[in-house]
OpenMM code with the backbone's topology and positions (N, CA, C; nanometers):
from openmm import Vec3, app, unit

residues = "UNK UNK UNK UNK UNK UNK UNK UNK UNK UNK UNK UNK UNK UNK UNK UNK UNK UNK UNK UNK UNK UNK UNK UNK UNK UNK UNK UNK UNK UNK UNK UNK UNK UNK UNK UNK UNK UNK UNK UNK UNK UNK UNK UNK UNK UNK UNK UNK UNK UNK UNK UNK UNK UNK UNK UNK UNK UNK UNK UNK UNK UNK UNK UNK UNK UNK UNK UNK UNK UNK UNK UNK UNK UNK UNK UNK UNK UNK UNK UNK UNK UNK UNK UNK UNK UNK UNK UNK UNK UNK UNK UNK UNK UNK UNK UNK UNK UNK UNK UNK UNK UNK UNK UNK UNK UNK UNK UNK UNK UNK UNK UNK UNK UNK UNK UNK UNK UNK UNK UNK UNK UNK UNK UNK UNK UNK UNK UNK UNK UNK UNK UNK UNK UNK UNK UNK UNK UNK UNK UNK UNK UNK UNK UNK UNK UNK UNK UNK UNK UNK UNK UNK UNK UNK UNK UNK UNK UNK UNK".split()
positions = [
    Vec3(19.0192, 13.1144, 9.6338),
    Vec3(18.9169, 13.0617, 9.5498),
    Vec3(18.9615, 13.0918, 9.4218),
    Vec3(18.9241, 13.0096, 9.3412),
    Vec3(18.9849, 12.9856, 9.2005),
    Vec3(18.8871, 13.1004, 9.1141),
    Vec3(18.9485, 13.1583, 8.9772),
    Vec3(18.8859, 13.2471, 8.9240),
    Vec3(18.7539, 13.1914, 8.8672),
    Vec3(18.7559, 13.0820, 8.7961),
    Vec3(18.6222, 13.0121, 8.7533),
    Vec3(18.4904, 12.9607, 8.8700),
    Vec3(18.5518, 12.9645, 8.9642),
    Vec3(18.4564, 12.9617, 9.0672),
    Vec3(18.4009, 13.1012, 9.1013),
    Vec3(18.4931, 13.2058, 9.1038),
    Vec3(18.4533, 13.3515, 9.1351),
    Vec3(18.3535, 13.3716, 9.0290),
    Vec3(18.3885, 13.3502, 8.9133),
    Vec3(18.2790, 13.3624, 8.8032),
    Vec3(18.1629, 13.3332, 8.8212),
    Vec3(18.1427, 13.2137, 8.8628),
    Vec3(18.0380, 13.1243, 8.8793),
    Vec3(17.9405, 13.1555, 8.9779),
    Vec3(18.0071, 13.2208, 9.0794),
    Vec3(17.9174, 13.2697, 9.2061),
    Vec3(17.8843, 13.4147, 9.1726),
    Vec3(17.9869, 13.5222, 9.1030),
    Vec3(17.9500, 13.6124, 9.0750),
    Vec3(17.7897, 13.6316, 8.9554),
    Vec3(17.7870, 13.5297, 8.8680),
    Vec3(17.6856, 13.5286, 8.7996),
    Vec3(17.5562, 13.4649, 8.8622),
    Vec3(17.5903, 13.3848, 8.9643),
    Vec3(17.4728, 13.3213, 9.0446),
    Vec3(17.3954, 13.4527, 9.1142),
    Vec3(17.5090, 13.5687, 9.1941),
    Vec3(17.4576, 13.6382, 9.2645),
    Vec3(17.3896, 13.7328, 9.1591),
    Vec3(17.4152, 13.7503, 9.0585),
    Vec3(17.3342, 13.8261, 8.9699),
    Vec3(17.2172, 13.7793, 8.9038),
    Vec3(17.1938, 13.6469, 8.8972),
    Vec3(17.0762, 13.6003, 8.8593),
    Vec3(16.9930, 13.5969, 8.9664),
    Vec3(17.0381, 13.5865, 9.0946),
    Vec3(16.9330, 13.5676, 9.2090),
    Vec3(16.9048, 13.7274, 9.2385),
    Vec3(16.9875, 13.8333, 9.2288),
    Vec3(16.9451, 13.9590, 9.2344),
    Vec3(16.8241, 14.0136, 9.1236),
    Vec3(16.8495, 13.9500, 9.0107),
    Vec3(16.7406, 13.9719, 8.8919),
    Vec3(16.6194, 13.8956, 8.9202),
    Vec3(16.6387, 13.7731, 8.9852),
    Vec3(16.5037, 13.7025, 9.0344),
    Vec3(16.4388, 13.7788, 9.1466),
    Vec3(16.4997, 13.8358, 9.2309),
    Vec3(16.4464, 13.9007, 9.3507),
    Vec3(16.3880, 14.0330, 9.2946),
    Vec3(16.4449, 14.0878, 9.1874),
    Vec3(16.3786, 14.2407, 9.1688),
    Vec3(16.2478, 14.2009, 9.0653),
    Vec3(16.2501, 14.0802, 8.9812),
    Vec3(16.1238, 14.0402, 8.9199),
    Vec3(16.0131, 14.0111, 8.9968),
    Vec3(16.0382, 13.9703, 9.1243),
    Vec3(15.9540, 13.9026, 9.2222),
    Vec3(15.8858, 14.0245, 9.2650),
    Vec3(15.9719, 14.1434, 9.3301),
    Vec3(15.9483, 14.2545, 9.4071),
    Vec3(15.8351, 14.3262, 9.3000),
    Vec3(15.9032, 14.3304, 9.1599),
    Vec3(15.8067, 14.4155, 9.0779),
    Vec3(15.6609, 14.3171, 9.0443),
    Vec3(15.6636, 14.2182, 9.0832),
    Vec3(15.5495, 14.1342, 9.0615),
    Vec3(15.4718, 14.1553, 9.1802),
    Vec3(15.4957, 14.1484, 9.2935),
    Vec3(15.4387, 14.1732, 9.4352),
    Vec3(15.3859, 14.3271, 9.4212),
    Vec3(15.4646, 14.4149, 9.3736),
    Vec3(15.4160, 14.5153, 9.3676),
    Vec3(15.3024, 14.5722, 9.2762),
    Vec3(15.3106, 14.4876, 9.1400),
    Vec3(15.1734, 14.4834, 9.0772),
    Vec3(15.0554, 14.4434, 9.1234),
    Vec3(15.0792, 14.3181, 9.2121),
    Vec3(14.9817, 14.2266, 9.2612),
    Vec3(14.9092, 14.3192, 9.3482),
    Vec3(14.9782, 14.4123, 9.4272),
    Vec3(14.9220, 14.4636, 9.5415),
    Vec3(14.8615, 14.6195, 9.5079),
    Vec3(14.8708, 14.6745, 9.3928),
    Vec3(14.8341, 14.7692, 9.3301),
    Vec3(14.6757, 14.7624, 9.3563),
    Vec3(14.5902, 14.8554, 9.3930),
    Vec3(14.4485, 14.8754, 9.3922),
    Vec3(14.4008, 14.9193, 9.2645),
    Vec3(14.2760, 14.9265, 9.2679),
    Vec3(14.2145, 14.9635, 9.1363),
    Vec3(14.0897, 15.0475, 9.2039),
    Vec3(14.0238, 15.1283, 9.1319),
    Vec3(13.8776, 15.2182, 9.1564),
    Vec3(13.7840, 15.1598, 9.0673),
    Vec3(13.6582, 15.1852, 9.0929),
    Vec3(13.5248, 15.1250, 9.0334),
    Vec3(13.5397, 15.2098, 8.8545),
    Vec3(13.6410, 15.2944, 8.8697),
    Vec3(13.6384, 15.3770, 8.7165),
    Vec3(13.7310, 15.3025, 8.6368),
    Vec3(13.8187, 15.2107, 8.6799),
    Vec3(13.9308, 15.1719, 8.6349),
    Vec3(13.8489, 15.0341, 8.5654),
    Vec3(13.7505, 14.9734, 8.6246),
    Vec3(13.6779, 14.8493, 8.5653),
    Vec3(13.6226, 14.8744, 8.4207),
    Vec3(13.6360, 14.7532, 8.3546),
    Vec3(13.6049, 14.7500, 8.2192),
    Vec3(13.4742, 14.6574, 8.2102),
    Vec3(13.3374, 14.7077, 8.1838),
    Vec3(13.2153, 14.6227, 8.2142),
    Vec3(13.1884, 14.5225, 8.0907),
    Vec3(13.1517, 14.4150, 8.0875),
    Vec3(13.1329, 14.3377, 7.9718),
    Vec3(13.0416, 14.2353, 7.9600),
    Vec3(12.9592, 14.2224, 7.8567),
    Vec3(12.8574, 14.1030, 7.8629),
    Vec3(12.9181, 13.9758, 7.9291),
    Vec3(12.8253, 13.9235, 8.0334),
    Vec3(12.8785, 13.7796, 8.0835),
    Vec3(12.8134, 13.6679, 8.0180),
    Vec3(12.8772, 13.6135, 7.9279),
    Vec3(12.7968, 13.5011, 7.8554),
    Vec3(12.7478, 13.3691, 7.9114),
    Vec3(12.8118, 13.3587, 8.0419),
    Vec3(12.7677, 13.2351, 8.1079),
    Vec3(12.6164, 13.2813, 8.1673),
    Vec3(12.5909, 13.3789, 8.1986),
    Vec3(12.4606, 13.4210, 8.2573),
    Vec3(12.3683, 13.4629, 8.1359),
    Vec3(12.2681, 13.4542, 8.1623),
    Vec3(12.1420, 13.5242, 8.0589),
    Vec3(12.1749, 13.6739, 8.0532),
    Vec3(12.1370, 13.7139, 7.9166),
    Vec3(12.1882, 13.8419, 7.8585),
    Vec3(12.1269, 13.9487, 7.9654),
    Vec3(12.2017, 14.0554, 7.9674),
    Vec3(12.1889, 14.1280, 8.0893),
    Vec3(12.2734, 14.1606, 8.1793),
    Vec3(12.3241, 14.0470, 8.2327),
    Vec3(12.4326, 14.0477, 8.3285),
    Vec3(12.5695, 14.0705, 8.2716),
    Vec3(12.6752, 14.1597, 8.3612),
    Vec3(12.7825, 14.2120, 8.3074),
    Vec3(12.8870, 14.1654, 8.4054),
    Vec3(13.0129, 14.1488, 8.3551),
    Vec3(13.1253, 14.1414, 8.4196),
    Vec3(13.2531, 14.2769, 8.4399),
    Vec3(13.2877, 14.2275, 8.5634),
    Vec3(13.4341, 14.3425, 8.5247),
    Vec3(13.5709, 14.2739, 8.6009),
    Vec3(13.6630, 14.2295, 8.5510),
    Vec3(13.7654, 14.1513, 8.6026),
    Vec3(13.8446, 14.2437, 8.6942),
    Vec3(13.8624, 14.2062, 8.8255),
    Vec3(13.8991, 14.3201, 8.9144),
    Vec3(14.0643, 14.2477, 8.9353),
    Vec3(14.1020, 14.1288, 8.9369),
    Vec3(14.2141, 14.0659, 8.9522),
    Vec3(14.2422, 13.9224, 8.9429),
    Vec3(14.3344, 13.8910, 8.8621),
    Vec3(14.3552, 13.7500, 8.8297),
    Vec3(14.2823, 13.7249, 8.7166),
    Vec3(14.2944, 13.5540, 8.7062),
    Vec3(14.2272, 13.5314, 8.5570),
    Vec3(14.1523, 13.4042, 8.6024),
    Vec3(14.0078, 13.3875, 8.6329),
    Vec3(13.9295, 13.2834, 8.6752),
    Vec3(13.9443, 13.1468, 8.6040),
    Vec3(14.0059, 13.1655, 8.4890),
    Vec3(14.0140, 13.0620, 8.3819),
    Vec3(14.1530, 12.9650, 8.4053),
    Vec3(14.2496, 13.0443, 8.4922),
    Vec3(14.3704, 12.9972, 8.5099),
    Vec3(14.4010, 12.9630, 8.6757),
    Vec3(14.5098, 12.8771, 8.7020),
    Vec3(14.5381, 12.8511, 8.8387),
    Vec3(14.5454, 12.9748, 8.9224),
    Vec3(14.4969, 12.9738, 9.0229),
    Vec3(14.5353, 13.1066, 9.1156),
    Vec3(14.4169, 13.1909, 9.1628),
    Vec3(14.4669, 13.2903, 9.2552),
    Vec3(14.3177, 13.3652, 9.3164),
    Vec3(14.2753, 13.4426, 9.1728),
    Vec3(14.1382, 13.4876, 9.1803),
    Vec3(14.0872, 13.5868, 9.1349),
    Vec3(13.9993, 13.6542, 9.1682),
    Vec3(13.9486, 13.7708, 9.1263),
    Vec3(13.8280, 13.8485, 9.1832),
    Vec3(13.7445, 13.9158, 9.0582),
    Vec3(13.6205, 13.9434, 9.0749),
    Vec3(13.5622, 13.9913, 8.9678),
    Vec3(13.4405, 14.0429, 9.0237),
    Vec3(13.3751, 14.1551, 8.9624),
    Vec3(13.2296, 14.2110, 9.0100),
    Vec3(13.1369, 14.1701, 8.8814),
    Vec3(13.0103, 14.1109, 8.9377),
    Vec3(12.9040, 14.1050, 8.8375),
    Vec3(12.7906, 14.2005, 8.8668),
    Vec3(12.7265, 14.2357, 8.7422),
    Vec3(12.6343, 14.3680, 8.7434),
    Vec3(12.5209, 14.2809, 8.7003),
    Vec3(12.4059, 14.3068, 8.7767),
    Vec3(12.2883, 14.2333, 8.7120),
    Vec3(12.1676, 14.3534, 8.7157),
    Vec3(12.0928, 14.3484, 8.6041),
    Vec3(11.9830, 14.4678, 8.6168),
    Vec3(11.8494, 14.4351, 8.7202),
    Vec3(11.8064, 14.5210, 8.7337),
    Vec3(11.6427, 14.5209, 8.8276),
    Vec3(11.5776, 14.3805, 8.7349),
    Vec3(11.5144, 14.3146, 8.8099),
    Vec3(11.4319, 14.2140, 8.7681),
    Vec3(11.4864, 14.0901, 8.6924),
    Vec3(11.6014, 14.0532, 8.7580),
    Vec3(11.6778, 13.9595, 8.6566),
    Vec3(11.6684, 13.8086, 8.7240),
    Vec3(11.6860, 13.7235, 8.6739),
    Vec3(11.6800, 13.5717, 8.7295),
    Vec3(11.8270, 13.5362, 8.6736),
    Vec3(11.8801, 13.4566, 8.7828),
    Vec3(11.9885, 13.3686, 8.7876),
    Vec3(11.9542, 13.2307, 8.7722),
    Vec3(11.9498, 13.1219, 8.6931),
    Vec3(11.9292, 13.0026, 8.6872),
    Vec3(12.0056, 12.9192, 8.7825),
    Vec3(11.9458, 12.8118, 8.8080),
    Vec3(12.0222, 12.7044, 8.9183),
    Vec3(12.1441, 12.6752, 8.8259),
    Vec3(12.2682, 12.6879, 8.9120),
    Vec3(12.4005, 12.6515, 8.8570),
    Vec3(12.4915, 12.6430, 8.9775),
    Vec3(12.5855, 12.5958, 8.9727),
    Vec3(12.7004, 12.5392, 9.0514),
    Vec3(12.8426, 12.6016, 8.9713),
    Vec3(12.9361, 12.5964, 9.0886),
    Vec3(13.0769, 12.6272, 9.0301),
    Vec3(13.1832, 12.5123, 9.0643),
    Vec3(13.2668, 12.4979, 9.0079),
    Vec3(13.3688, 12.4074, 9.0351),
    Vec3(13.4956, 12.4226, 9.1491),
    Vec3(13.4614, 12.5517, 9.1968),
    Vec3(13.5503, 12.5950, 9.3180),
    Vec3(13.4475, 12.6453, 9.4247),
    Vec3(13.5725, 12.6851, 9.5327),
    Vec3(13.4585, 12.7492, 9.6323),
    Vec3(13.4307, 12.9128, 9.5958),
    Vec3(13.3470, 12.9379, 9.6505),
    Vec3(13.3401, 13.1020, 9.6077),
    Vec3(13.2651, 13.1943, 9.7326),
    Vec3(13.3405, 13.3165, 9.7329),
    Vec3(13.3242, 13.4220, 9.8451),
    Vec3(13.2688, 13.5488, 9.7617),
    Vec3(13.1198, 13.5832, 9.8102),
    Vec3(13.0462, 13.6813, 9.7603),
    Vec3(13.0795, 13.7760, 9.8584),
    Vec3(13.0693, 13.9219, 9.8049),
    Vec3(13.0514, 14.0545, 9.8787),
    Vec3(12.9494, 14.0995, 9.8186),
    Vec3(12.8614, 14.1657, 9.8603),
    Vec3(12.7128, 14.2421, 9.8046),
    Vec3(12.7632, 14.3621, 9.8136),
    Vec3(12.7778, 14.4527, 9.7230),
    Vec3(12.8195, 14.5947, 9.7077),
    Vec3(12.6862, 14.6811, 9.6899),
    Vec3(12.6148, 14.6501, 9.5976),
    Vec3(12.4973, 14.7501, 9.6005),
    Vec3(12.3535, 14.6730, 9.5701),
    Vec3(12.2552, 14.7079, 9.5914),
    Vec3(12.1366, 14.6634, 9.5640),
    Vec3(12.0966, 14.5360, 9.6551),
    Vec3(11.9925, 14.4661, 9.6402),
    Vec3(11.9534, 14.3485, 9.7115),
    Vec3(11.9314, 14.2524, 9.6223),
    Vec3(12.0244, 14.1575, 9.6654),
    Vec3(12.0157, 14.0236, 9.5813),
    Vec3(11.9448, 13.9101, 9.6450),
    Vec3(11.8708, 13.8351, 9.6036),
    Vec3(11.7957, 13.7147, 9.6732),
    Vec3(11.8671, 13.5844, 9.5945),
    Vec3(11.8812, 13.4969, 9.7127),
    Vec3(11.9764, 13.4010, 9.6650),
    Vec3(11.9466, 13.2787, 9.7549),
    Vec3(11.9453, 13.1482, 9.6999),
    Vec3(11.9089, 13.0259, 9.7755),
    Vec3(11.9835, 12.9265, 9.7280),
    Vec3(12.0069, 12.8026, 9.8257),
    Vec3(12.0888, 12.6860, 9.7732),
    Vec3(11.9692, 12.6109, 9.7059),
    Vec3(12.0036, 12.4922, 9.6322),
    Vec3(11.9357, 12.4114, 9.6108),
    Vec3(11.9027, 12.3674, 9.4502),
    Vec3(11.8566, 12.2796, 9.3838),
    Vec3(11.8326, 12.2268, 9.2767),
    Vec3(11.7039, 12.2925, 9.1925),
    Vec3(11.6281, 12.3184, 9.2641),
    Vec3(11.5008, 12.3512, 9.2118),
    Vec3(11.4701, 12.5253, 9.2617),
    Vec3(11.4052, 12.6081, 9.1823),
    Vec3(11.3873, 12.7245, 9.2247),
    Vec3(11.2615, 12.7483, 9.2945),
    Vec3(11.2867, 12.7664, 9.4051),
    Vec3(11.2083, 12.7935, 9.5108),
    Vec3(11.2011, 12.9242, 9.5767),
    Vec3(11.1071, 13.0191, 9.5091),
    Vec3(11.0990, 13.1452, 9.5986),
    Vec3(11.0796, 13.1714, 9.7170),
    Vec3(11.0169, 13.0771, 9.8013),
    Vec3(11.0195, 13.0706, 9.9829),
    Vec3(11.1608, 13.0586, 10.0208),
    Vec3(11.2719, 12.9989, 9.9629),
    Vec3(11.3845, 12.9787, 10.0227),
    Vec3(11.4831, 13.0833, 10.0164),
    Vec3(11.4702, 13.1761, 9.9182),
    Vec3(11.5585, 13.3137, 9.8774),
    Vec3(11.5552, 13.3941, 10.0242),
    Vec3(11.6848, 13.4281, 10.0156),
    Vec3(11.7145, 13.5297, 10.1292),
    Vec3(11.7819, 13.6281, 10.0827),
    Vec3(11.7686, 13.7283, 10.1544),
    Vec3(11.7746, 13.8832, 10.0827),
    Vec3(11.9437, 13.9001, 10.1420),
    Vec3(12.0267, 13.9684, 10.0518),
    Vec3(12.1581, 14.0001, 10.0743),
    Vec3(12.1745, 14.1597, 10.0433),
    Vec3(12.1635, 14.2255, 10.1330),
    Vec3(12.1961, 14.3674, 10.0947),
    Vec3(12.3343, 14.4050, 10.0848),
    Vec3(12.3756, 14.5293, 10.0790),
    Vec3(12.4955, 14.5714, 10.0728),
    Vec3(12.5852, 14.5506, 10.2102),
    Vec3(12.6974, 14.5137, 10.1902),
    Vec3(12.7678, 14.4521, 10.2944),
    Vec3(12.7682, 14.3050, 10.3387),
    Vec3(12.6762, 14.2603, 10.2942),
    Vec3(12.6430, 14.1084, 10.3392),
    Vec3(12.7536, 14.0324, 10.2677),
    Vec3(12.7962, 13.8994, 10.2777),
    Vec3(12.9077, 13.8171, 10.2353),
    Vec3(12.8163, 13.6692, 10.2264),
    Vec3(12.8528, 13.6052, 10.1412),
    Vec3(12.8029, 13.4783, 10.1244),
    Vec3(12.9069, 13.3762, 10.0776),
    Vec3(12.9516, 13.2626, 10.1495),
    Vec3(13.0492, 13.1425, 10.0670),
    Vec3(12.9405, 13.0299, 10.0232),
    Vec3(13.0066, 13.0087, 9.8902),
    Vec3(12.9432, 12.8391, 9.8663),
    Vec3(13.0364, 12.7867, 9.8410),
    Vec3(13.0494, 12.6517, 9.8754),
    Vec3(13.1073, 12.5463, 9.8552),
    Vec3(13.1276, 12.4998, 9.7002),
    Vec3(13.2323, 12.4389, 9.6463),
    Vec3(13.2421, 12.3602, 9.5129),
    Vec3(13.0954, 12.2991, 9.5023),
    Vec3(13.0728, 12.3191, 9.3799),
    Vec3(12.9593, 12.2057, 9.3166),
    Vec3(12.8255, 12.2442, 9.4207),
    Vec3(12.8044, 12.3372, 9.4618),
    Vec3(12.6653, 12.3586, 9.5459),
    Vec3(12.6205, 12.4327, 9.4560),
    Vec3(12.4568, 12.3686, 9.4040),
    Vec3(12.3822, 12.4295, 9.3144),
    Vec3(12.3345, 12.5328, 9.4037),
    Vec3(12.2811, 12.6880, 9.3017),
    Vec3(12.2221, 12.7805, 9.3757),
    Vec3(12.1434, 12.8744, 9.2625),
    Vec3(12.0936, 12.9496, 9.3184),
    Vec3(12.0450, 13.0458, 9.2026),
    Vec3(11.9706, 13.1598, 9.2728),
    Vec3(11.9366, 13.2669, 9.2070),
    Vec3(11.9040, 13.3792, 9.2720),
    Vec3(11.8305, 13.4776, 9.1739),
    Vec3(11.7858, 13.6105, 9.2407),
    Vec3(11.7144, 13.6967, 9.1402),
    Vec3(11.7170, 13.8534, 9.2097),
    Vec3(11.6975, 13.9389, 9.1252),
    Vec3(11.7066, 14.1044, 9.1597),
    Vec3(11.5398, 14.1233, 9.1775),
    Vec3(11.4922, 14.2311, 9.2374),
    Vec3(11.3491, 14.2487, 9.2156),
    Vec3(11.3706, 14.4152, 9.1809),
    Vec3(11.3593, 14.5084, 9.2662),
    Vec3(11.3340, 14.6446, 9.2033),
    Vec3(11.4618, 14.7200, 9.1852),
    Vec3(11.5916, 14.6665, 9.2271),
    Vec3(11.7047, 14.7109, 9.2219),
    Vec3(11.8140, 14.6278, 9.1306),
    Vec3(11.8925, 14.7387, 9.0855),
    Vec3(12.0287, 14.6535, 9.0121),
    Vec3(12.1029, 14.5997, 9.1230),
    Vec3(12.1730, 14.5098, 9.0951),
    Vec3(12.2856, 14.4768, 9.1769),
    Vec3(12.4322, 14.4424, 9.1483),
    Vec3(12.5133, 14.4688, 9.2518),
    Vec3(12.6660, 14.4493, 9.1918),
    Vec3(12.7250, 14.3852, 9.3271),
    Vec3(12.7752, 14.2532, 9.2830),
    Vec3(12.8332, 14.2132, 9.3784),
    Vec3(12.9856, 14.1479, 9.3285),
    Vec3(13.0704, 14.0879, 9.4120),
    Vec3(13.2266, 14.1108, 9.4090),
    Vec3(13.2412, 13.9323, 9.4531),
    Vec3(13.3098, 13.8618, 9.3336),
    Vec3(13.3404, 13.7290, 9.3680),
    Vec3(13.4735, 13.7040, 9.3847),
    Vec3(13.5042, 13.6221, 9.4770),
    Vec3(13.6363, 13.5967, 9.4714),
    Vec3(13.6761, 13.4466, 9.5027),
    Vec3(13.7438, 13.3824, 9.4382),
    Vec3(13.7968, 13.2295, 9.4232),
    Vec3(13.9573, 13.2065, 9.3827),
    Vec3(13.9422, 13.0526, 9.3775),
    Vec3(14.0867, 13.0366, 9.3268),
    Vec3(14.0603, 12.9482, 9.2154),
    Vec3(14.1228, 12.9803, 9.1025),
    Vec3(14.0672, 12.9316, 8.9733),
    Vec3(14.1419, 12.8016, 8.9516),
    Vec3(14.1271, 12.7226, 8.8415),
    Vec3(14.0459, 12.7460, 8.7277),
    Vec3(13.9078, 12.7377, 8.7900),
    Vec3(13.8013, 12.7920, 8.7319),
    Vec3(13.6694, 12.7830, 8.7533),
    Vec3(13.5945, 12.7748, 8.6353),
    Vec3(13.4653, 12.6796, 8.6587),
    Vec3(13.3780, 12.6557, 8.5639),
    Vec3(13.2450, 12.6741, 8.6154),
    Vec3(13.1278, 12.6884, 8.5249),
    Vec3(12.9677, 12.7028, 8.5883),
    Vec3(12.9281, 12.5947, 8.5388),
    Vec3(12.8167, 12.5428, 8.5826),
    Vec3(12.7449, 12.4051, 8.5340),
    Vec3(12.5885, 12.4264, 8.5408),
    Vec3(12.5217, 12.4558, 8.4285),
    Vec3(12.3727, 12.4609, 8.4943),
    Vec3(12.3116, 12.3257, 8.5272),
    Vec3(12.2451, 12.3547, 8.6215),
    Vec3(12.1416, 12.2156, 8.6814),
    Vec3(12.0538, 12.1751, 8.5442),
    Vec3(11.9767, 12.2753, 8.4676),
    Vec3(11.8933, 12.2407, 8.3611),
    Vec3(12.0074, 12.2968, 8.2363),
    Vec3(12.0392, 12.2038, 8.1587),
    Vec3(12.1181, 12.2472, 8.0820),
    Vec3(12.0493, 12.3354, 7.9724),
    Vec3(11.9238, 12.3244, 7.9503),
    Vec3(11.8394, 12.4113, 7.8609),
    Vec3(11.8422, 12.5710, 7.9068),
    Vec3(11.8966, 12.6037, 8.0082),
    Vec3(11.8984, 12.7007, 8.0757),
    Vec3(12.0358, 12.7747, 8.0286),
    Vec3(12.1422, 12.7240, 7.9982),
    Vec3(12.2948, 12.7534, 7.9733),
    Vec3(12.2786, 12.8544, 7.8175),
    Vec3(12.2804, 12.9802, 7.8699),
    Vec3(12.2785, 13.0554, 7.7379),
    Vec3(12.4036, 13.0304, 7.6477),
    Vec3(12.5248, 12.9784, 7.6867),
    Vec3(12.6343, 12.9590, 7.5915),
    Vec3(12.6057, 12.8357, 7.5117),
    Vec3(12.4784, 12.7427, 7.4986),
    Vec3(12.4451, 12.6705, 7.4330),
    Vec3(12.3445, 12.7116, 7.3517),
    Vec3(12.2606, 12.8350, 7.3608),
    Vec3(12.1564, 12.8663, 7.2866),
    Vec3(12.1991, 12.9758, 7.1780),
] * unit.nanometer
topology = app.Topology()
chain = topology.addChain("A")
for resn in residues:
    res = topology.addResidue(resn, chain)
    for name in ("N", "CA", "C"):
        topology.addAtom(name, app.Element.getBySymbol(name[0]), res)
């Protein structure tokens, strides 16, 4: 084997090792867990005042998986809206009342207690509310994501 070929192969081996180390480091970071004490709760501007969000994993604005938690106070109403991606909800505390449709109909609301799981397909209008309890639920999806209100007058980002 010629000297230039050996040098090229050695460089390729070094680059491959560096790439593998970077992938392993990224995988290690991606697989790290976090506890609720690590979450930073911030106002959620896409919902009416009072809603808060804590990012758990990823970035919902970018392509790829994301997870975040939403905290809603007692006696809170989530207007009719839809998301651009499929959503997976796990209810962690309190009871959340939710239904599909473009018209708020209290008779259609279903109670989701801690441990409940709900799936919404992309562009499915839905709405919800809390009653006596504050609620925390976790949202999983694959971004990028966007939220659209059925009635644009209810969009707090435009007010």
